[in-house]
C-alpha positions in Angstrom: 21.6 15.5 3.9 19.9 12.5 5.5 19.2 9.2 3.7 15.5 8.6 3.0 13.6 5.4 2.4 10.8 4.4 0.1 9.0 1.5 -1.6 8.8 1.1 -5.3 5.2 1.1 -6.5 5.7 1.0 -10.3 8.6 1.1 -12.8 8.6 2.5 -16.3 12.0 1.2 -17.3 11.0 -0.2 -20.7 10.0 3.4 -21.9 11.9 5.7 -19.6 14.2 5.7 -16.6 11.5 6.5 -14.0 9.7 5.0 -11.0 6.8 5.9 -8.8 7.5 5.2 -5.2 6.0 5.7 -1.7 8.6 7.9 0.1 8.5 7.7 3.9 8.4 11.4 4.4 6.8 12.9 1.2 4.4 10.3 0.1 4.0 9.1 -3.5 6.6 10.6 -5.8 8.0 10.2 -9.3 11.7 9.5 -9.2 14.6 8.9 -11.5 16.9 6.3 -10.0 20.6 5.6 -10.9 19.8 2.0 -11.8 17.1 0.2 -13.7 17.6 -2.9 -11.7 14.9 -2.1 -9.1 11.8 -4.2 -8.8 8.3 -3.4 -7.7 8.0 -3.7 -3.9 11.7 -3.0 -3.3 12.4 -1.1 -0.1 15.2 1.4 -0.9 17.4 3.8 1.0 18.6 6.9 -1.0 19.4 10.5 -1.1 16.9 12.5 -3.1 17.1 15.9 -4.9 14.0 17.6 -6.3 13.9 19.2 -9.7 10.4 20.3 -10.6 8.0 17.5 -9.9 10.7 14.8 -10.3 13.0 13.6 -7.6 16.5 12.4 -8.6 17.8 9.5 -6.4 21.5 9.1 -5.6 23.3 6.4 -3.7 20.4 4.0 -4.0 20.7 0.9 -1.8 18.3 -2.0 -1.9 17.3 -2.4 1.8 14.7 -5.1 1.6 12.4 -7.1 -0.6 9.3 -8.7 1.0 10.3 -12.2 0.0 8.3 -14.0 2.7 5.1 -12.3 1.6 5.8 -12.7 -2.1 6.4 -16.4 -1.6 3.2 -16.8 0.5 0.9 -14.4 -1.4 2.3 -12.3 -4.2 -1.2 -11.3 -5.3 -1.9 -9.6 -1.9 1.5 -7.8 -2.1 0.8 -6.6 -5.6 -2.8 -5.6 -4.6 -1.4 -3.4 -1.8 1.1 -1.8 -4.1 -1.5 -1.2 -6.8 -3.9 0.4 -4.3 -1.1 2.8 -3.2 -0.2 3.6 -6.8 -3.8 4.4 -7.9 -5.2 5.8 -4.7 -2.4 7.9 -3.1 -2.1 11.5 -4.2 1.3 12.7 -5.3 3.3 14.3 -2.5 0.4 14.6 -0.2 0.0 11.6 2.1 0.7 11.0 5.7 3.8 9.0 6.9 1.3 6.6 8.5 0.6 5.1 5.1 4.3 4.3 4.6 4.4 2.8 8.1 1.4 0.6 7.5 2.8 -0.7 4.2 6.2 -1.1 5.8 4.7 -3.6 8.3 4.6 -6.1 5.4 8.4 -6.1 5.4 8.5 -7.5 9.0 8.9 -11.3 8.8 7.5 -11.8 12.3 4.0 -11.3 10.9 4.0 -14.1 8.4 1.9 -16.2 7.7 -0.8 -13.7 6.8 -4.3 -14.8 7.6 -7.4 -13.8 5.6 -8.4 -11.7 8.6 -5.0 -9.9 8.6 -5.3 -9.1 4.9 -8.8 -7.6 5.1 -7.9 -5.6 8.2 -4.7 -4.4 6.5 -6.6 -3.3 3.4 -9.3 -1.6 5.6 -6.6 0.4 7.5 -4.7 1.3 4.3 -7.9 2.5 2.5 -9.0 4.5 5.5 -5.5 6.2 5.6 -5.8 6.9 1.9 -9.1 8.8 2.5 -11.3 6.2 0.8 -14.8 5.4 2.0 -17.5 3.0 1.0 -20.2 4.3 -1.3 -23.1 2.1 -0.2 -25.1 3.8 2.6 -25.2 0.6 4.8 -21.4 0.7 4.8 -21.1 4.3 6.0 -21.9 3.3 9.6 -20.1 5.0 12.5 -18.7 1.5 13.4 -16.2 1.7 10.5 -14.9 5.2 11.5 -14.5 4.1 15.1 -12.6 1.0 14.0 -10.4 3.1 11.7 -8.8 4.8 14.8 -7.6 1.4 16.0 -4.2 -0.2 15.3 -4.0 -3.0 12.8 -3.5 -5.5 15.6 -6.7 -4.4 17.3 -8.6 -4.6 14.1 -7.3 -8.1 13.4 -8.3 -9.2 16.9 -11.8 -7.9 16.3 -12.1 -9.2 12.8 -11.7 -12.8 14.0 -15.4 -12.6 14.7 -17.1 -13.7 11.5 -19.6 -10.9 11.4 -17.0 -8.2 11.8 -14.7 -9.8 9.2 -17.6 -10.0 6.7 -18.4 -6.3 7.4 -14.8 -5.3 6.8 -14.6 -7.4 3.6 -17.8 -5.7 2.3 -16.4 -2.3 3.1 -13.1 -3.0 1.4 -14.7 -4.5 -1.6 -17.1 -1.6 -2.0 -14.2 0.9 -1.7 -12.1 -0.8 -4.3 -15.0 -1.4 -6.7 -16.1 2.3 -6.6 -12.6 3.6 -7.6 -12.9 5.4 -10.9 -10.0 3.5 -12.4 -11.1 0.1 -11.3 -11.0 -1.1 -14.9 -7.2 -0.5 -14.9 -6.5 -2.5 -11.7 -4.7 -5.8 -12.5 -5.1 -7.3 -9.0 -8.7 -6.6 -8.1 -9.5 -10.3 -8.3 -7.5 -10.7 -5.1 -10.6 -9.8 -3.2 -12.3 -12.8 -4.6 -9.6 -15.1 -3.2 -9.8 -13.9 0.5 
């Protein structure tokens, strides 16, 4: 059995011994860890065993915590984790989503500019299958841009008109989510 990795999206320790996490191979899963000392955003290594819809984690190791990002902009970090929690389907996402979120754990990227944050959210929402609801934001430009790497999107978003277009697209996607009233970090978009 090979060790797996995942990022904790939500904990339910006050009520039960359960977490929701973004597994690198399977996607969003409900898991039962061996310890309740895991924080939201923790990058873990573990062995997992499936029983029904739950995964039981063994030999859990804390691999990383995005301290640089949390220190710089904890609201952005929590917004990303919240989007993954509310928008990713259980056990049905591509490994690309984990890879994109995992880039936040690379210290070489800090500090994060407003352009990076909007480009990152755009790429994440596209990978999650989200799309803008307003007709003017359903242009082919966004779908062509979605094929690009985050770095290319950031390079293009330095231009104010493209950055504004991406912001409007991201804002429309998040605002049109059916559970927007439950989001705790949606005000992040007003700070970028």
